[in-house]
PQR file of N, CA, C, O and H, with PARSE charges and radii, in Angstrom:
ATOM      1  N   MET A   1     -64.625  25.471 -24.241 -0.4000 1.5000
ATOM      2  CA  MET A   1     -64.891  26.282 -25.408 -0.0000 2.0000
ATOM      3  C   MET A   1     -63.584  26.472 -26.174  0.5500 1.7000
ATOM      4  O   MET A   1     -62.533  26.705 -25.577 -0.5500 1.4000
ATOM      5  N   SER A   2     -63.659  26.373 -27.483 -0.4000 1.5000
ATOM      6  CA  SER A   2     -62.432  26.526 -28.267 -0.0000 2.0000
ATOM      7  C   SER A   2     -62.509  27.796 -29.113  0.5500 1.7000
ATOM      8  O   SER A   2     -63.591  28.268 -29.461 -0.5500 1.4000
ATOM      9  H   SER A   2     -64.513  26.184 -27.968  0.4000 1.0000
ATOM     10  N   CYS A   3     -61.347  28.328 -29.427 -0.4000 1.5000
ATOM     11  CA  CYS A   3     -61.201  29.555 -30.211 -0.0000 2.0000
ATOM     12  C   CYS A   3     -61.756  29.291 -31.632  0.5500 1.7000
ATOM     13  O   CYS A   3     -61.403  28.287 -32.251 -0.5500 1.4000
ATOM     14  H   CYS A   3     -60.468  27.944 -29.144  0.4000 1.0000
ATOM     15  N   PRO A   4     -62.605  30.170 -32.139 -0.5600 1.5000
ATOM     16  CA  PRO A   4     -63.184  29.983 -33.477  0.2800 2.0000
ATOM     17  C   PRO A   4     -62.166  30.170 -34.608  0.5500 1.7000
ATOM     18  O   PRO A   4     -62.420  29.781 -35.748 -0.5500 1.4000
ATOM     19  N   ILE A   5     -61.032  30.758 -34.288 -0.4000 1.5000
ATOM     20  CA  ILE A   5     -60.000  30.990 -35.316 -0.0000 2.0000
ATOM     21  C   ILE A   5     -59.013  29.826 -35.400  0.5500 1.7000
ATOM     22  O   ILE A   5     -58.742  29.326 -36.492 -0.5500 1.4000
ATOM     23  H   ILE A   5     -60.826  31.074 -33.362  0.4000 1.0000
ATOM     24  N   CYS A   6     -58.467  29.386 -34.250 -0.4000 1.5000
ATOM     25  CA  CYS A   6     -57.420  28.365 -34.270 -0.0000 2.0000
ATOM     26  C   CYS A   6     -57.792  27.085 -33.531  0.5500 1.7000
ATOM     27  O   CYS A   6     -57.028  26.120 -33.580 -0.5500 1.4000
ATOM     28  H   CYS A   6     -58.687  29.793 -33.363  0.4000 1.0000
ATOM     29  N   ALA A   7     -58.917  27.036 -32.857 -0.4000 1.5000
ATOM     30  CA  ALA A   7     -59.450  25.891 -32.128 -0.0000 2.0000
ATOM     31  C   ALA A   7     -58.710  25.587 -30.836  0.5500 1.7000
ATOM     32  O   ALA A   7     -58.961  24.540 -30.239 -0.5500 1.4000
ATOM     33  H   ALA A   7     -59.537  27.820 -32.817  0.4000 1.0000
ATOM     34  N   ARG A   8     -57.809  26.451 -30.373 -0.4000 1.5000
ATOM     35  CA  ARG A   8     -57.166  26.258 -29.063 -0.0000 2.0000
ATOM     36  C   ARG A   8     -58.147  26.634 -27.966  0.5500 1.7000
ATOM     37  O   ARG A   8     -59.207  27.201 -28.228 -0.5500 1.4000
ATOM     38  H   ARG A   8     -57.605  27.301 -30.858  0.4000 1.0000
ATOM     39  N   GLU A   9     -57.779  26.310 -26.739 -0.4000 1.5000
ATOM     40  CA  GLU A   9     -58.607  26.668 -25.579 -0.0000 2.0000
ATOM     41  C   GLU A   9     -58.678  28.206 -25.445  0.5500 1.7000
ATOM     42  O   GLU A   9     -57.700  28.910 -25.697 -0.5500 1.4000
ATOM     43  H   GLU A   9     -56.917  25.849 -26.526  0.4000 1.0000
ATOM     44  N   THR A  10     -59.830  28.691 -25.052 -0.4000 1.5000
ATOM     45  CA  THR A  10     -60.018  30.136 -24.959 -0.0000 2.0000
ATOM     46  C   THR A  10     -59.401  30.679 -23.674  0.5500 1.7000
ATOM     47  O   THR A  10     -59.207  29.963 -22.691 -0.5500 1.4000
ATOM     48  H   THR A  10     -60.625  28.119 -24.848  0.4000 1.0000
ATOM     49  N   ASP A  11     -59.104  31.964 -23.724 -0.4000 1.5000
ATOM     50  CA  ASP A  11     -58.576  32.711 -22.564 -0.0000 2.0000
ATOM     51  C   ASP A  11     -59.727  33.636 -22.148  0.5500 1.7000
ATOM     52  O   ASP A  11     -60.263  34.366 -22.980 -0.5500 1.4000
ATOM     53  H   ASP A  11     -59.262  32.546 -24.522  0.4000 1.0000
ATOM     54  N   PRO A  12     -60.103  33.608 -20.877 -0.5600 1.5000
ATOM     55  CA  PRO A  12     -61.206  34.457 -20.411  0.2800 2.0000
ATOM     56  C   PRO A  12     -61.023  35.932 -20.763  0.5500 1.7000
ATOM     57  O   PRO A  12     -61.996  36.645 -21.007 -0.5500 1.4000
ATOM     58  N   LYS A  13     -59.781  36.378 -20.787 -0.4000 1.5000
ATOM     59  CA  LYS A  13     -59.514  37.793 -21.102 -0.0000 2.0000
ATOM     60  C   LYS A  13     -59.918  38.141 -22.540  0.5500 1.7000
ATOM     61  O   LYS A  13     -60.338  39.264 -22.818 -0.5500 1.4000
ATOM     62  H   LYS A  13     -58.990  35.799 -20.589  0.4000 1.0000
ATOM     63  N   TYR A  14     -59.788  37.174 -23.446 -0.4000 1.5000
ATOM     64  CA  TYR A  14     -60.076  37.408 -24.874 -0.0000 2.0000
ATOM     65  C   TYR A  14     -61.260  36.624 -25.406  0.5500 1.7000
ATOM     66  O   TYR A  14     -61.443  36.516 -26.619 -0.5500 1.4000
ATOM     67  H   TYR A  14     -59.446  36.261 -23.221  0.4000 1.0000
ATOM     68  N   ARG A  15     -62.063  36.078 -24.507 -0.4000 1.5000
ATOM     69  CA  ARG A  15     -63.156  35.218 -24.879 -0.0000 2.0000
ATOM     70  C   ARG A  15     -64.003  35.834 -25.983  0.5500 1.7000
ATOM     71  O   ARG A  15     -64.344  37.011 -25.873 -0.5500 1.4000
ATOM     72  H   ARG A  15     -61.914  36.166 -23.523  0.4000 1.0000
ATOM     73  N   PRO A  16     -64.354  35.131 -27.011 -0.5600 1.5000
ATOM     74  CA  PRO A  16     -64.274  33.693 -27.224  0.2800 2.0000
ATOM     75  C   PRO A  16     -62.957  33.239 -27.905  0.5500 1.7000
ATOM     76  O   PRO A  16     -62.884  32.124 -28.421 -0.5500 1.4000
ATOM     77  N   PHE A  17     -61.954  34.077 -27.905 -0.4000 1.5000
ATOM     78  CA  PHE A  17     -60.686  33.752 -28.567 -0.0000 2.0000
ATOM     79  C   PHE A  17     -59.647  33.271 -27.594  0.5500 1.7000
ATOM     80  O   PHE A  17     -59.816  33.395 -26.381 -0.5500 1.4000
ATOM     81  H   PHE A  17     -62.013  34.983 -27.486  0.4000 1.0000
ATOM     82  N   CYS A  18     -58.555  32.712 -28.124 -0.4000 1.5000
ATOM     83  CA  CYS A  18     -57.465  32.223 -27.266 -0.0000 2.0000
ATOM     84  C   CYS A  18     -56.510  33.334 -26.846  0.5500 1.7000
ATOM     85  O   CYS A  18     -55.810  33.214 -25.840 -0.5500 1.4000
ATOM     86  H   CYS A  18     -58.418  32.611 -29.110  0.4000 1.0000
ATOM     87  N   GLY A  19     -56.485  34.400 -27.612 -0.4000 1.5000
ATOM     88  CA  GLY A  19     -55.582  35.490 -27.306 -0.0000 2.0000
ATOM     89  C   GLY A  19     -55.787  36.692 -28.240  0.5500 1.7000
ATOM     90  O   GLY A  19     -56.683  36.695 -29.084 -0.5500 1.4000
ATOM     91  H   GLY A  19     -57.054  34.497 -28.429  0.4000 1.0000
ATOM     92  N   LYS A  20     -54.957  37.683 -28.070 -0.4000 1.5000
ATOM     93  CA  LYS A  20     -55.066  38.916 -28.853 -0.0000 2.0000
ATOM     94  C   LYS A  20     -54.908  38.683 -30.336  0.5500 1.7000
ATOM     95  O   LYS A  20     -55.627  39.291 -31.129 -0.5500 1.4000
ATOM     96  H   LYS A  20     -54.229  37.681 -27.384  0.4000 1.0000
ATOM     97  N   ARG A  21     -53.968  37.800 -30.748 -0.4000 1.5000
ATOM     98  CA  ARG A  21     -53.736  37.571 -32.162 -0.0000 2.0000
ATOM     99  C   ARG A  21     -55.011  37.090 -32.853  0.5500 1.7000
ATOM    100  O   ARG A  21     -55.385  37.637 -33.890 -0.5500 1.4000
ATOM    101  H   ARG A  21     -53.384  37.306 -30.104  0.4000 1.0000
ATOM    102  N   CYS A  22     -55.677  36.091 -32.308 -0.4000 1.5000
ATOM    103  CA  CYS A  22     -56.877  35.548 -32.923 -0.0000 2.0000
ATOM    104  C   CYS A  22     -58.016  36.565 -32.870  0.5500 1.7000
ATOM    105  O   CYS A  22     -58.818  36.637 -33.801 -0.5500 1.4000
ATOM    106  H   CYS A  22     -55.373  35.647 -31.466  0.4000 1.0000
ATOM    107  N   ALA A  23     -58.098  37.343 -31.809 -0.4000 1.5000
ATOM    108  CA  ALA A  23     -59.116  38.408 -31.733 -0.0000 2.0000
ATOM    109  C   ALA A  23     -58.867  39.407 -32.850  0.5500 1.7000
ATOM    110  O   ALA A  23     -59.816  39.865 -33.487 -0.5500 1.4000
ATOM    111  H   ALA A  23     -57.447  37.285 -31.053  0.4000 1.0000
ATOM    112  N   ASP A  24     -57.614  39.754 -33.102 -0.4000 1.5000
ATOM    113  CA  ASP A  24     -57.261  40.718 -34.148 -0.0000 2.0000
ATOM    114  C   ASP A  24     -57.545  40.116 -35.544  0.5500 1.7000
ATOM    115  O   ASP A  24     -58.012  40.819 -36.440 -0.5500 1.4000
ATOM    116  H   ASP A  24     -56.843  39.382 -32.586  0.4000 1.0000
ATOM    117  N   VAL A  25     -57.264  38.828 -35.715 -0.4000 1.5000
ATOM    118  CA  VAL A  25     -57.583  38.154 -36.986 -0.0000 2.0000
ATOM    119  C   VAL A  25     -59.060  38.253 -37.263  0.5500 1.7000
ATOM    120  O   VAL A  25     -59.467  38.565 -38.383 -0.5500 1.4000
ATOM    121  H   VAL A  25     -56.885  38.257 -34.988  0.4000 1.0000
ATOM    122  N   ASP A  26     -59.885  37.986 -36.234 -0.4000 1.5000
ATOM    123  CA  ASP A  26     -61.337  38.041 -36.406 -0.0000 2.0000
ATOM    124  C   ASP A  26     -61.773  39.467 -36.757  0.5500 1.7000
ATOM    125  O   ASP A  26     -62.592  39.665 -37.654 -0.5500 1.4000
ATOM    126  H   ASP A  26     -59.554  37.733 -35.325  0.4000 1.0000
ATOM    127  N   LEU A  27     -61.228  40.447 -36.054 -0.4000 1.5000
ATOM    128  CA  LEU A  27     -61.571  41.852 -36.328 -0.0000 2.0000
ATOM    129  C   LEU A  27     -61.207  42.217 -37.778  0.5500 1.7000
ATOM    130  O   LEU A  27     -61.974  42.891 -38.466 -0.5500 1.4000
ATOM    131  H   LEU A  27     -60.562  40.286 -35.325  0.4000 1.0000
ATOM    132  N   ALA A  28     -60.067  41.777 -38.216 -0.4000 1.5000
ATOM    133  CA  ALA A  28     -59.627  42.051 -39.592 -0.0000 2.0000
ATOM    134  C   ALA A  28     -60.600  41.424 -40.598  0.5500 1.7000
ATOM    135  O   ALA A  28     -60.889  42.020 -41.636 -0.5500 1.4000
ATOM    136  H   ALA A  28     -59.444  41.229 -37.657  0.4000 1.0000
ATOM    137  N   LYS A  29     -61.100  40.230 -40.295 -0.4000 1.5000
ATOM    138  CA  LYS A  29     -62.075  39.593 -41.190 -0.0000 2.0000
ATOM    139  C   LYS A  29     -63.340  40.430 -41.317  0.5500 1.7000
ATOM    140  O   LYS A  29     -63.890  40.582 -42.408 -0.5500 1.4000
ATOM    141  H   LYS A  29     -60.865  39.746 -39.452  0.4000 1.0000
ATOM    142  N   TRP A  30     -63.806  40.985 -40.164 -0.4000 1.5000
ATOM    143  CA  TRP A  30     -64.983  41.860 -40.213 -0.0000 2.0000
ATOM    144  C   TRP A  30     -64.726  43.146 -40.992  0.5500 1.7000
ATOM    145  O   TRP A  30     -65.565  43.605 -41.767 -0.5500 1.4000
ATOM    146  H   TRP A  30     -63.360  40.861 -39.278  0.4000 1.0000
ATOM    147  N   MET A  31     -63.545  43.714 -40.763 -0.4000 1.5000
ATOM    148  CA  MET A  31     -63.213  45.002 -41.396 -0.0000 2.0000
ATOM    149  C   MET A  31     -63.013  44.878 -42.906  0.5500 1.7000
ATOM    150  O   MET A  31     -63.290  45.822 -43.646 -0.5500 1.4000
ATOM    151  H   MET A  31     -62.863  43.342 -40.133  0.4000 1.0000
ATOM    152  N   THR A  32     -62.536  43.727 -43.363 -0.4000 1.5000
ATOM    153  CA  THR A  32     -62.323  43.552 -44.784 -0.0000 2.0000
ATOM    154  C   THR A  32     -63.484  42.954 -45.522  0.5500 1.7000
ATOM    155  O   THR A  32     -63.425  42.749 -46.734 -0.5500 1.4000
ATOM    156  H   THR A  32     -62.311  42.960 -42.762  0.4000 1.0000
ATOM    157  N   GLY A  33     -64.581  42.661 -44.769 -0.4000 1.5000
ATOM    158  CA  GLY A  33     -65.772  42.118 -45.420 -0.0000 2.0000
ATOM    159  C   GLY A  33     -65.750  40.637 -45.659  0.5500 1.7000
ATOM    160  O   GLY A  33     -66.560  40.118 -46.427 -0.5500 1.4000
ATOM    161  H   GLY A  33     -64.630  42.827 -43.784  0.4000 1.0000
ATOM    162  N   SER A  34     -64.819  39.932 -45.004 -0.4000 1.5000
ATOM    163  CA  SER A  34     -64.770  38.478 -45.139 -0.0000 2.0000
ATOM    164  C   SER A  34     -66.010  37.821 -44.542  0.5500 1.7000
ATOM    165  O   SER A  34     -66.455  36.773 -45.009 -0.5500 1.4000
ATOM    166  H   SER A  34     -64.161  40.354 -44.380  0.4000 1.0000
ATOM    167  N   TYR A  35     -66.567  38.453 -43.499 -0.4000 1.5000
ATOM    168  CA  TYR A  35     -67.813  37.946 -42.920 -0.0000 2.0000
ATOM    169  C   TYR A  35     -68.935  38.772 -43.551  0.5500 1.7000
ATOM    170  O   TYR A  35     -68.868  40.001 -43.591 -0.5500 1.4000
ATOM    171  H   TYR A  35     -66.206  39.305 -43.119  0.4000 1.0000
ATOM    172  N   ALA A  36     -69.953  38.091 -44.035 -0.4000 1.5000
ATOM    173  CA  ALA A  36     -71.093  38.802 -44.607 -0.0000 2.0000
ATOM    174  C   ALA A  36     -72.314  37.946 -44.442  0.5500 1.7000
ATOM    175  O   ALA A  36     -72.220  36.719 -44.416 -0.5500 1.4000
ATOM    176  H   ALA A  36     -70.008  37.093 -44.002  0.4000 1.0000
ATOM    177  N   ILE A  37     -73.437  38.566 -44.331 -0.4000 1.5000
ATOM    178  CA  ILE A  37     -74.710  37.882 -44.259 -0.0000 2.0000
ATOM    179  C   ILE A  37     -75.305  37.899 -45.661  0.5500 1.7000
ATOM    180  O   ILE A  37     -75.692  38.958 -46.156 -0.5500 1.4000
ATOM    181  H   ILE A  37     -73.513  39.563 -44.351  0.4000 1.0000
ATOM    182  N   PRO A  38     -75.381  36.749 -46.300 -0.5600 1.5000
ATOM    183  CA  PRO A  38     -75.881  36.712 -47.672  0.2800 2.0000
ATOM    184  C   PRO A  38     -77.378  37.074 -47.757  0.5500 1.7000
ATOM    185  O   PRO A  38     -78.160  36.766 -46.858 -0.5500 1.4000
ATOM    186  N   SER A  39     -77.735  37.712 -48.825 -0.4000 1.5000
ATOM    187  CA  SER A  39     -79.110  38.038 -49.068 -0.0000 2.0000
ATOM    188  C   SER A  39     -79.576  37.318 -50.329  0.5500 1.7000
ATOM    189  O   SER A  39     -78.893  37.324 -51.353 -0.5500 1.4000
ATOM    190  H   SER A  39     -77.099  37.962 -49.556  0.4000 1.0000
ATOM    191  N   THR A  40     -80.718  36.714 -50.239 -0.4000 1.5000
ATOM    192  CA  THR A  40     -81.294  36.077 -51.426 -0.0000 2.0000
ATOM    193  C   THR A  40     -82.365  36.954 -52.062  0.5500 1.7000
ATOM    194  O   THR A  40     -82.964  36.594 -53.075 -0.5500 1.4000
ATOM    195  H   THR A  40     -81.273  36.709 -49.407  0.4000 1.0000
ATOM    196  N   ASP A  41     -82.593  38.108 -51.449 -0.4000 1.5000
ATOM    197  CA  ASP A  41     -83.587  39.033 -51.975 -0.0000 2.0000
ATOM    198  C   ASP A  41     -82.979  39.911 -53.037  0.5500 1.7000
ATOM    199  O   ASP A  41     -82.142  40.751 -52.706 -0.5500 1.4000
ATOM    200  H   ASP A  41     -82.106  38.400 -50.626  0.4000 1.0000
ATOM    201  N   PRO A  42     -83.353  39.768 -54.310 -0.5600 1.5000
ATOM    202  CA  PRO A  42     -82.751  40.577 -55.384  0.2800 2.0000
ATOM    203  C   PRO A  42     -82.981  42.073 -55.167  0.5500 1.7000
ATOM    204  O   PRO A  42     -82.162  42.874 -55.617 -0.5500 1.4000
ATOM    205  N   ASP A  43     -84.040  42.473 -54.509 -0.4000 1.5000
ATOM    206  CA  ASP A  43     -84.270  43.898 -54.242 -0.0000 2.0000
ATOM    207  C   ASP A  43     -83.174  44.493 -53.404  0.5500 1.7000
ATOM    208  O   ASP A  43     -82.752  45.623 -53.649 -0.5500 1.4000
ATOM    209  H   ASP A  43     -84.706  41.822 -54.143  0.4000 1.0000
ATOM    210  N   ASP A  44     -82.694  43.746 -52.404 -0.4000 1.5000
ATOM    211  CA  ASP A  44     -81.593  44.252 -51.542 -0.0000 2.0000
ATOM    212  C   ASP A  44     -80.366  44.548 -52.387  0.5500 1.7000
ATOM    213  O   ASP A  44     -79.738  45.594 -52.216 -0.5500 1.4000
ATOM    214  H   ASP A  44     -83.037  42.828 -52.205  0.4000 1.0000
ATOM    215  N   VAL A  45     -80.022  43.670 -53.271 -0.4000 1.5000
ATOM    216  CA  VAL A  45     -78.852  43.834 -54.093 -0.0000 2.0000
ATOM    217  C   VAL A  45     -79.045  45.033 -55.058  0.5500 1.7000
ATOM    218  O   VAL A  45     -78.150  45.863 -55.213 -0.5500 1.4000
ATOM    219  H   VAL A  45     -80.532  42.821 -53.409  0.4000 1.0000
ATOM    220  N   GLU A  46     -80.198  45.100 -55.681 -0.4000 1.5000
ATOM    221  CA  GLU A  46     -80.439  46.224 -56.605 -0.0000 2.0000
ATOM    222  C   GLU A  46     -80.454  47.547 -55.873  0.5500 1.7000
ATOM    223  O   GLU A  46     -79.895  48.524 -56.370 -0.5500 1.4000
ATOM    224  H   GLU A  46     -80.925  44.425 -55.555  0.4000 1.0000
ATOM    225  N   GLU A  47     -81.084  47.612 -54.692 -0.4000 1.5000
ATOM    226  CA  GLU A  47     -81.095  48.839 -53.909 -0.0000 2.0000
ATOM    227  C   GLU A  47     -79.692  49.274 -53.493  0.5500 1.7000
ATOM    228  O   GLU A  47     -79.366  50.460 -53.528 -0.5500 1.4000
ATOM    229  H   GLU A  47     -81.538  46.819 -54.287  0.4000 1.0000
ATOM    230  N   ALA A  48     -78.872  48.313 -53.102 -0.4000 1.5000
ATOM    231  CA  ALA A  48     -77.486  48.623 -52.714 -0.0000 2.0000
ATOM    232  C   ALA A  48     -76.694  49.181 -53.909  0.5500 1.7000
ATOM    233  O   ALA A  48     -75.944  50.147 -53.770 -0.5500 1.4000
ATOM    234  H   ALA A  48     -79.137  47.349 -53.073  0.4000 1.0000
ATOM    235  N   ILE A  49     -76.868  48.571 -55.056 -0.4000 1.5000
ATOM    236  CA  ILE A  49     -76.172  49.023 -56.249 -0.0000 2.0000
ATOM    237  C   ILE A  49     -76.623  50.445 -56.632  0.5500 1.7000
ATOM    238  O   ILE A  49     -75.801  51.301 -56.956 -0.5500 1.4000
ATOM    239  H   ILE A  49     -77.478  47.786 -55.169  0.4000 1.0000
ATOM    240  N   GLU A  50     -77.911  50.669 -56.588 -0.4000 1.5000
ATOM    241  CA  GLU A  50     -78.441  52.006 -56.913 -0.0000 2.0000
ATOM    242  C   GLU A  50     -77.946  53.054 -55.917  0.5500 1.7000
ATOM    243  O   GLU A  50     -77.591  54.164 -56.316 -0.5500 1.4000
ATOM    244  H   GLU A  50     -78.579  49.974 -56.324  0.4000 1.0000
ATOM    245  N   ALA A  51     -77.918  52.715 -54.626 -0.4000 1.5000
ATOM    246  CA  ALA A  51     -77.448  53.669 -53.612 -0.0000 2.0000
ATOM    247  C   ALA A  51     -75.954  53.971 -53.820  0.5500 1.7000
ATOM    248  O   ALA A  51     -75.525  55.115 -53.671 -0.5500 1.4000
ATOM    249  H   ALA A  51     -78.205  51.813 -54.302  0.4000 1.0000
ATOM    250  N   ALA A  52     -75.178  52.955 -54.160 -0.4000 1.5000
ATOM    251  CA  ALA A  52     -73.739  53.176 -54.405 -0.0000 2.0000
ATOM    252  C   ALA A  52     -73.535  54.044 -55.648  0.5500 1.7000
ATOM    253  O   ALA A  52     -72.655  54.905 -55.661 -0.5500 1.4000
ATOM    254  H   ALA A  52     -75.526  52.026 -54.281  0.4000 1.0000
ATOM    255  N   GLU A  53     -74.328  53.830 -56.677 -0.4000 1.5000
ATOM    256  CA  GLU A  53     -74.204  54.643 -57.891 -0.0000 2.0000
ATOM    257  C   GLU A  53     -74.606  56.095 -57.621  0.5500 1.7000
ATOM    258  O   GLU A  53     -73.970  57.017 -58.132 -0.5500 1.4000
ATOM    259  H   GLU A  53     -75.043  53.131 -56.666  0.4000 1.0000
ATOM    260  N   ARG A  54     -75.647  56.300 -56.830 -0.4000 1.5000
ATOM    261  CA  ARG A  54     -76.073  57.666 -56.492 -0.0000 2.0000
ATOM    262  C   ARG A  54     -74.956  58.368 -55.705  0.5500 1.7000
ATOM    263  O   ARG A  54     -74.617  59.516 -55.992 -0.5500 1.4000
ATOM    264  H   ARG A  54     -76.164  55.551 -56.416  0.4000 1.0000
ATOM    265  N   ALA A  55     -74.412  57.696 -54.750 -0.4000 1.5000
ATOM    266  CA  ALA A  55     -73.340  58.271 -53.933 -0.0000 2.0000
ATOM    267  C   ALA A  55     -72.139  58.608 -54.798  0.5500 1.7000
ATOM    268  O   ALA A  55     -71.528  59.662 -54.623 -0.5500 1.4000
ATOM    269  H   ALA A  55     -74.688  56.764 -54.517  0.4000 1.0000
ATOM    270  N   ARG A  56     -71.791  57.725 -55.730 -0.4000 1.5000
ATOM    271  CA  ARG A  56     -70.657  57.964 -56.619 -0.0000 2.0000
ATOM    272  C   ARG A  56     -70.943  59.176 -57.489  0.5500 1.7000
ATOM    273  O   ARG A  56     -70.074  60.028 -57.672 -0.5500 1.4000
ATOM    274  H   ARG A  56     -72.288  56.869 -55.872  0.4000 1.0000
ATOM    275  N   ASP A  57     -72.159  59.260 -58.029 -0.4000 1.5000
ATOM    276  CA  ASP A  57     -72.508  60.390 -58.885 -0.0000 2.0000
ATOM    277  C   ASP A  57     -72.458  61.707 -58.129  0.5500 1.7000
ATOM    278  O   ASP A  57     -72.005  62.716 -58.670 -0.5500 1.4000
ATOM    279  H   ASP A  57     -72.865  58.567 -57.881  0.4000 1.0000
ATOM    280  N   GLU A  58     -72.926  61.707 -56.868 -0.4000 1.5000
ATOM    281  CA  GLU A  58     -72.904  62.931 -56.062 -0.0000 2.0000
ATOM    282  C   GLU A  58     -71.446  63.331 -55.790  0.5500 1.7000
ATOM    283  O   GLU A  58     -71.111  64.515 -55.828 -0.5500 1.4000
ATOM    284  H   GLU A  58     -73.294  60.887 -56.430  0.4000 1.0000
ATOM    285  N   ASP A  59     -70.595  62.358 -55.520 -0.4000 1.5000
ATOM    286  CA  ASP A  59     -69.179  62.665 -55.290 -0.0000 2.0000
ATOM    287  C   ASP A  59     -68.476  63.273 -56.491  0.5500 1.7000
ATOM    288  O   ASP A  59     -67.611  64.136 -56.341 -0.5500 1.4000
ATOM    289  H   ASP A  59     -70.867  61.396 -55.490  0.4000 1.0000
ATOM    290  N   THR A  60     -68.850  62.822 -57.689 -0.4000 1.5000
ATOM    291  CA  THR A  60     -68.206  63.304 -58.880 -0.0000 2.0000
ATOM    292  C   THR A  60     -68.727  64.703 -59.259  0.5500 1.7000
ATOM    293  O   THR A  60     -68.061  65.428 -59.998 -0.5500 1.4000
ATOM    294  H   THR A  60     -69.553  62.121 -57.811  0.4000 1.0000
ATOM    295  N   ARG A  61     -69.880  65.073 -58.772 -0.4000 1.5000
ATOM    296  CA  ARG A  61     -70.425  66.392 -59.074 -0.0000 2.0000
ATOM    297  C   ARG A  61     -69.787  67.490 -58.223  0.5500 1.7000
ATOM    298  O   ARG A  61     -69.768  68.655 -58.620 -0.5500 1.4000
ATOM    299  H   ARG A  61     -70.421  64.484 -58.172  0.4000 1.0000
ATOM    300  N   HIS A  62     -69.267  67.118 -57.057 -0.4000 1.5000
ATOM    301  CA  HIS A  62     -68.716  68.118 -56.119 -0.0000 2.0000
ATOM    302  C   HIS A  62     -67.282  68.325 -56.376  0.5500 1.7000
ATOM    303  O   HIS A  62     -66.642  69.124 -55.693 -0.5500 1.4000
ATOM    304  H   HIS A  62     -69.282  66.172 -56.735  0.4000 1.0000
TER
END
């Protein structure tokens, strides 16, 4: 099995990664939104936008 970040051999301690650095790189990608599951459903996008706008409006009122 090879590391999904750098393609080197994996280390059982950090599986599926080769080491701490690549595990941290992967975590950073998740935390910054680099990994995402795309949605083709326009309702999902519209609902997300509406929810974000409601939350923003509530924050500005307080």
